[in-house]
C-alpha positions in Angstrom: 134.9 92.3 127.7 131.7 94.1 128.4 128.6 91.9 128.2 126.9 94.2 125.7 129.7 93.6 123.3 129.2 89.9 123.2 127.0 88.5 120.4 126.0 84.9 120.2 125.2 83.2 116.9 123.8 79.7 116.9 124.2 77.9 113.6 127.3 78.1 111.5 125.8 77.4 108.1 125.6 79.9 105.3 123.3 82.3 107.1 124.7 81.9 110.6 128.3 82.3 109.4 127.2 85.4 107.4 125.5 86.9 110.4 128.6 86.2 112.6 130.7 88.1 110.0 128.3 91.0 110.0 128.4 91.3 113.8 132.2 91.0 113.9 132.5 93.6 111.2 130.4 95.9 113.5 133.1 95.6 116.2 131.6 92.9 118.4 133.1 89.7 119.7 131.0 86.9 118.3 130.6 83.5 119.9 129.7 81.1 117.1 128.0 77.8 118.1 126.9 74.7 116.2 126.2 71.1 117.1 129.7 70.0 116.0 133.2 71.5 116.1 133.6 70.6 112.4 130.6 72.6 111.5 131.9 75.7 113.3 135.3 75.3 111.7 133.7 75.0 108.3 131.7 78.1 109.0 134.7 80.1 110.0 136.7 78.8 107.0 133.9 80.0 104.7 134.0 83.5 106.3 137.8 83.5 105.9 137.6 82.4 102.3 135.1 85.0 101.4 137.0 87.8 103.1 140.3 86.8 101.4 138.6 87.0 98.0 137.7 90.6 98.9 141.4 91.2 99.8 142.5 89.8 96.4 140.1 92.2 94.7 141.4 95.1 96.7 138.2 95.7 98.5 139.5 94.7 102.0 142.7 95.2 103.8 144.5 92.0 105.1 145.0 93.4 108.6 141.4 94.5 108.8 140.3 91.0 107.8 142.6 89.4 110.4 141.2 91.7 113.1 137.6 90.8 112.1 138.4 87.0 112.2 140.0 87.4 115.6 136.7 88.6 117.0 134.9 85.3 116.0 135.3 82.6 118.6 134.3 79.0 118.1 132.1 77.8 120.9 131.3 74.1 120.7 129.3 74.2 124.0 126.0 76.1 124.1 126.8 77.1 127.7 129.6 79.3 126.4 126.9 81.7 125.1 125.7 82.4 128.7 127.4 85.8 128.9 126.0 87.1 125.6 123.7 90.1 125.6 122.1 89.2 122.2 121.9 85.7 120.8 120.8 85.2 117.2 119.5 81.8 116.2 120.1 80.8 112.6 119.4 77.0 112.4 117.2 74.9 110.2 113.7 76.3 109.4 111.9 73.9 111.7 109.6 75.3 114.4 110.1 72.3 116.8 113.9 72.6 116.6 113.9 76.3 117.0 111.6 76.2 120.0 113.7 73.7 121.8 116.9 75.6 121.1 115.5 79.0 122.1 114.3 77.4 125.4 117.8 76.1 126.1 119.4 79.5 125.3 116.8 81.3 127.5 117.6 79.0 130.5 121.4 79.6 130.1 121.4 83.4 129.7 120.6 86.4 131.9 116.9 87.3 132.1 117.7 90.5 130.2 119.3 88.8 127.2 117.6 89.5 123.9 116.9 86.5 121.7 116.5 86.9 117.9 115.5 84.3 115.4 116.5 84.5 111.7 113.4 82.7 110.6 112.1 83.7 107.2 108.6 82.3 107.6 107.8 80.9 111.1 105.5 82.8 113.5 107.5 84.8 116.1 104.4 84.6 118.3 104.3 80.9 118.1 108.0 80.5 118.8 107.8 82.9 121.7 105.0 80.8 123.2 107.6 78.2 124.1 109.6 80.6 126.3 109.3 81.9 129.8 110.1 85.4 128.7 108.6 85.8 125.2 108.9 89.5 125.4 112.7 89.0 124.9 112.2 87.4 121.5 112.1 89.1 118.1 112.6 88.1 114.5 115.9 89.3 112.9 115.5 88.2 109.3 118.7 88.7 107.3 118.8 88.1 103.6 121.3 85.9 101.8 124.1 86.6 101.6 124.0 88.3 104.9 127.3 90.3 104.5 126.0 91.8 101.2 122.3 92.2 101.5 121.3 95.4 103.3 117.9 94.6 104.6 117.0 93.1 108.0 113.4 92.6 108.9 112.8 93.1 112.6 109.7 91.2 113.5 107.6 91.7 116.6 105.4 88.8 117.8 102.4 89.5 120.0 104.5 89.3 123.1 107.6 91.0 121.9 108.4 94.2 123.9 109.0 97.5 122.2 112.4 97.6 124.0 113.4 94.2 122.5 112.4 95.2 119.0 114.3 98.5 119.2 117.4 96.8 120.5 117.4 94.4 117.6 116.7 97.3 115.2 119.5 99.4 116.6 121.9 96.5 116.4 121.2 95.9 112.7 121.5 99.7 112.0 124.8 99.8 113.9 126.1 97.0 111.7 125.4 99.0 108.5 122.1 97.3 107.7 118.8 98.9 106.7 116.4 97.5 109.3 112.6 97.7 109.0 110.0 97.0 111.7 107.3 94.5 110.9 104.5 93.0 112.9 104.3 89.2 112.9 102.3 88.2 109.9 102.7 85.4 107.2 105.7 86.2 105.0 106.5 89.4 107.1 107.1 92.1 104.4 109.3 90.8 101.6 108.1 87.2 101.3 104.5 88.5 101.3 104.8 91.4 98.8 107.3 89.6 96.5 104.7 86.9 95.6 103.4 89.2 92.9 106.8 89.5 91.3 106.7 85.8 90.6 102.9 85.2 90.4 102.0 87.6 87.7 104.7 86.6 85.2 103.8 82.9 85.9 100.2 83.6 85.0 101.2 85.5 81.9 103.3 82.5 80.9 100.4 80.2 81.7 98.1 82.3 79.5 100.5 82.1 76.6 101.0 85.9 76.6 104.8 85.5 76.2 107.7 83.1 76.9 109.9 83.3 80.0 112.9 84.8 78.1 110.7 87.7 76.7 109.1 88.4 80.1 112.5 88.4 81.8 113.9 90.8 79.2 111.0 93.1 79.7 111.4 93.3 83.4 115.1 94.1 83.0 115.2 96.4 80.0 111.7 98.0 80.4 111.4 98.2 84.2 115.1 98.2 85.4 114.8 95.1 87.6 118.2 93.6 88.2 116.9 90.1 87.3 113.8 88.8 85.6 111.4 86.7 87.6 112.2 83.4 85.9 116.0 83.7 86.1 115.5 84.7 89.8 113.4 81.7 90.5 116.1 79.5 88.9 118.7 81.2 91.1 116.7 80.7 94.3 115.5 77.2 93.3 112.0 76.5 92.0 111.5 74.1 94.9 112.4 76.8 97.4 110.3 79.5 95.7 107.3 77.2 95.3 107.5 76.1 99.0 107.5 79.8 100.2 104.6 80.6 98.0 102.7 77.5 99.2 103.5 78.4 102.8 102.2 82.0 102.4 99.2 80.8 100.5 98.2 78.4 103.4 99.1 80.9 106.1 96.6 83.3 104.5 93.9 80.6 104.5 94.5 80.0 100.8 93.7 83.5 99.7 93.8 83.5 95.8 96.3 86.4 95.8 99.0 83.9 96.8 97.9 80.9 94.9 100.9 78.8 93.7 101.3 78.3 90.0 100.6 74.9 88.6 103.5 75.6 86.1 106.0 75.9 88.9 104.6 72.9 90.7 105.1 70.9 87.5 108.7 72.1 87.2 109.4 71.1 90.8 107.8 67.6 90.3 110.0 67.1 87.2 113.2 68.1 88.9 113.6 71.3 87.0 114.8 73.1 90.1 116.9 75.8 88.4 120.6 76.4 88.4 121.3 73.8 91.1 119.8 71.0 89.0 121.0 72.3 85.6 117.5 72.9 84.3 114.7 75.2 85.5 112.9 77.7 83.3 116.2 77.7 81.3 118.6 74.9 80.5 122.0 75.6 82.0 123.7 72.5 80.8 124.2 73.8 77.2 124.9 77.4 78.2 122.4 78.5 75.5 119.7 80.9 76.5 116.7 81.7 74.4 116.3 85.2 73.1 113.4 87.5 73.7 110.8 87.6 71.0 110.9 91.0 69.3 109.5 92.6 66.2 110.5 95.6 64.1 108.9 97.8 61.4 110.3 100.0 58.7 107.4 102.4 59.2 108.5 105.8 60.7 105.7 108.4 61.5 106.2 111.9 60.3 103.7 113.2 62.7 101.4 112.1 65.6 98.4 113.5 67.3 98.4 113.5 71.1 95.0 113.6 72.8 94.8 114.3 76.5 97.3 113.7 79.3 99.4 110.6 79.0 100.4 110.8 82.7 103.4 108.6 83.6 104.0 108.1 79.8 104.3 111.8 78.9 108.0 111.3 78.4 107.2 109.6 75.1 106.2 113.0 73.6 109.6 114.5 74.3 111.3 111.5 72.8 109.1 111.8 69.7 110.0 115.4 69.3 113.7 114.6 69.7 113.3 111.9 67.0 112.0 114.6 64.6 108.3 113.6 64.8 105.8 116.5 64.4 103.4 116.7 67.4 99.8 117.9 67.1 98.1 118.3 70.4 94.4 118.0 70.8 92.0 118.3 73.8 90.7 115.2 75.4 87.2 116.2 74.1 88.4 116.5 70.5 87.1 114.6 67.6 89.8 112.0 67.8 89.1 111.1 71.4 86.7 108.3 72.3 85.2 108.5 75.7 87.8 111.0 76.7 90.6 108.5 76.5 94.1 109.9 76.3 96.4 108.4 73.6 98.7 108.9 70.7 97.2 108.7 67.2 99.0 107.7 64.0 96.4 108.0 61.2 93.6 105.7 62.5 95.8 103.8 64.9 95.4 104.6 68.6 98.3 103.9 71.1 97.3 104.0 74.8 98.9 103.1 78.1 97.3 99.9 79.5 94.5 100.4 82.1 94.2 96.8 83.1 91.8 95.8 80.4 92.7 93.7 77.4 93.2 95.7 74.2 90.2 93.8 72.7 87.9 94.6 75.6 88.9 98.3 75.7 88.7 98.7 71.9 85.3 97.1 71.9 84.0 99.4 74.7 85.2 102.5 72.9 84.5 101.5 69.3 88.2 101.6 68.5 89.3 98.9 66.1 92.9 99.8 65.6 93.8 100.0 69.3 97.4 99.1 70.4 98.2 99.2 74.1 101.6 99.8 75.5 103.1 98.8 78.9 104.5 100.7 81.9 108.2 101.5 81.8 110.4 102.6 84.7 111.5 105.5 82.6 110.1 106.1 79.2 113.2 108.2 78.2 115.9 105.8 79.4 114.5 102.2 79.2 114.9 100.5 75.9 112.4 97.6 75.6 108.6 97.9 75.6 105.7 95.5 75.4 102.6 96.0 73.2 99.3 94.2 72.8 96.8 94.6 70.0 93.1 94.4 69.9 91.8 91.3 68.2 90.3 93.1 65.2 93.3 95.5 64.8 94.7 95.5 61.2 98.3 94.6 60.5 98.9 98.2 59.5 98.0 99.3 63.0 100.6 97.0 64.5 103.2 98.3 62.0 102.3 101.9 63.0 102.8 101.1 66.7 106.0 99.1 66.3 107.5 101.7 63.9 106.7 104.5 66.3 108.5 102.9 69.2 111.4 101.8 66.9 111.7 105.4 65.9 112.2 106.3 69.6 115.0 103.8 69.9 112.9 101.1 71.6 113.0 97.3 71.1 109.4 96.0 70.9 107.8 92.8 72.0 104.2 92.2 71.0 102.5 90.1 73.7 99.3 88.1 73.7 96.4 90.3 74.6 96.5 89.8 78.4 94.8 92.4 80.6 97.3 94.7 82.2 100.2 93.6 80.0 103.4 92.7 81.9 105.1 95.5 84.0 101.9 97.5 84.8 100.1 94.4 86.0 103.0 93.3 88.2 103.9 96.7 89.7 100.2 97.4 90.5 100.0 94.0 92.3 103.2 94.6 94.2 101.8 98.0 95.3 98.5 96.5 96.2 100.0 93.9 98.5 102.4 96.5 100.0 99.4 98.7 100.6 97.5 95.9 102.2 100.4 95.2 104.6 100.3 98.9 105.7 96.5 98.8 105.9 96.6 95.8 108.2 99.2 97.3 110.5 102.1 95.0 109.5 104.5 97.9 108.7 104.8 101.5 107.7 104.7 102.8 104.1 108.5 103.5 104.0 109.2 100.0 105.3 107.5 98.4 102.3 109.6 100.3 99.9 112.8 99.8 101.8 112.1 96.1 102.1 111.6 95.6 98.4 114.5 97.8 97.4 117.1 96.4 99.8 115.7 92.9 100.3 114.8 92.2 96.6 117.0 94.7 94.8 113.9 96.3 93.1 114.7 99.5 91.3 112.0 101.4 93.1 109.7 100.8 96.1 106.2 99.7 95.0 104.4 102.4 96.9 106.6 105.1 95.6 106.1 103.6 92.1 102.4 103.7 92.6 102.6 107.4 93.4 104.5 107.9 90.1 101.9 106.0 88.1 99.1 107.8 89.9 96.9 106.1 92.5 93.8 106.7 90.5 95.3 104.8 87.6 96.6 102.0 89.9 93.0 101.7 91.3 91.6 101.6 87.8 94.1 98.9 86.7 93.3 96.7 89.7 89.6 97.1 89.3 89.8 96.2 85.6 92.0 93.1 86.4 89.4 92.2 89.1 86.7 92.4 86.5 88.6 90.1 84.2 90.0 87.6 86.6 88.1 87.8 89.9 88.9 88.4 93.6 92.6 87.8 93.4 92.9 91.4 92.1 90.7 93.2 94.6 92.0 96.7 95.3 93.5 97.4 98.7 91.2 99.6 100.7 94.2 101.9 101.4 94.8 102.5 97.7 91.1 103.0 97.0 90.8 105.5 99.9 93.8 107.5 98.9 92.9 107.5 95.2 89.4 108.7 95.9 90.7 111.4 98.2 93.3 112.5 95.7 96.1 111.6 98.1 99.5 109.9 97.6 101.6 107.7 99.8 104.3 110.3 99.9 104.0 114.1 99.9 
C-alpha cells in the first residue's frame, strides 16, 4: 500500500467514524484508532449500520458497502498510524487533550505527515504551538453527519504552510466535499456568521414581536430556510448552541454582535435543552406543536397605486396583476409619495418594504399614519408566508387593507410587533454583515462565505449573494437604521459600506 493512500483517524465517536467512512468511500485505506478496542468496534459497527440502512433503501449496493468497510482497519495502538500520510484527529473538544495527542502523533509519524484537527472552535495556532512542526497542522472541520454534510472548513493557523492547507483542501475535494479555506479566527466561518441566524430571532422573541412557532414558520415559508432557528436550536441542543455563542462572544472580547441571549441561558439552566431532553423551545413529549399566529381579511383591492421602484419586492406587482388587481403607476415624485419613498398604496394605506426602522418611526418621520411595512421574502412569487408590522397610529382599516392585499396574492400573513427590520430582512442583513466582516478581516473569500452557509448550514442562498439581490445600498440602510435603534451591535461592515457607496456588488 502506498503511504499516500493511508489515512489515519483518531477518535471513533460520531464524528471520527463519519470521517473514516468519508475517507474510505474516497478509496483510501483508513486506520481508525481510539483509546479502547470496544470504542473502535462500536464506531465501525455504527458505520456498518448506517451503510446497511442505505442498502435497504436502495441507495447503496451491498458489494460496494463491503468493499468500503474492508478499507477501514481497527488500530488499537496509536503506533499503527506511523505510516499514514494524513492523520485526522477527531477527539473531545478539549485543547489540552488535543495538544497532547497531536504531539504524540507528530513524534510517531514521518516529518512530512500532515496533521489535521476536526476542532469546531479551538485555535489552530494555539494547537500548533505545542508541535515541533506547526506548519504541518491545519484545521479540517467536518459538519455532522460527516458522510452527509458537504462542507469542510480548511483552517490555516499562523504557522500552517500553504502546502499543508492545500493538501487538506484537495483531500476533502477528492472525497466529494465542498472545502473552503479560512484563516484561524474565532468561529472560523460558519460558527461566526451563523450567530445572527439564532441571535436575531431570539431578540425578536425577547422583544415580544412574535412567538417561536411564528418566527420558525416565517423563516421556512417566507425565506425558504430548511428549518426555523428555534427548531434548529432544539435539534442541536440549546446547551450546545448557547455554549458556542458564549465561546464566540468571549473570543471576540465580548463584542455585542455575539452577545448570548438571556432567554436561551434561562432555557439551559432550566434543563430545556431541546429534543434530547424532551423540552426546549417546543415540548416534544406530547407531540403537539403550536401553530404560527396568522391573520386574514375579507378585503380584496380592486386597484393599487405603485409609487417608485420596489426593488427586490417588484415581483409583487406581477402577482397583483395576475390576481386581477388594476395597477396605477406613479413617479416617486408624485403627490402620493412622501419623501420619495417607494410603496404600494391602497386608498390611504401605504405598504412598504422594511428599511430597518420600525413602522412607527418611519411613519412619524414621513407623516404617514396608515403605514404598514412588509418583510423580505426569498422569492415574492413563490414563497407563501409574509410578515407585516403596523405603525402605532395606523387604523384598523389599514391593517385590513394590507392583510387583504397579501391574501389576494395567495400569501399567509402574520402581523408582528413593530420591531425594527421585521424578521427575515433583519436576520439576512446581519448574516451578510458578519460574512462581509469576515471577508474584510481576511478570514476568507466572498465565495467561501456563501458556500459555507449553504453547505454547512443548509441555507437557501449565501448571505452575500442575497445581499446583492436585496441591493447593498438597502442593506447598508437597514443596518444603519438598526444601529440607530439598538446601538453598536448593528454597525455596518466597512466592506458593505464601501461597496454600497461605490455602487458595487459582491458578485458581477
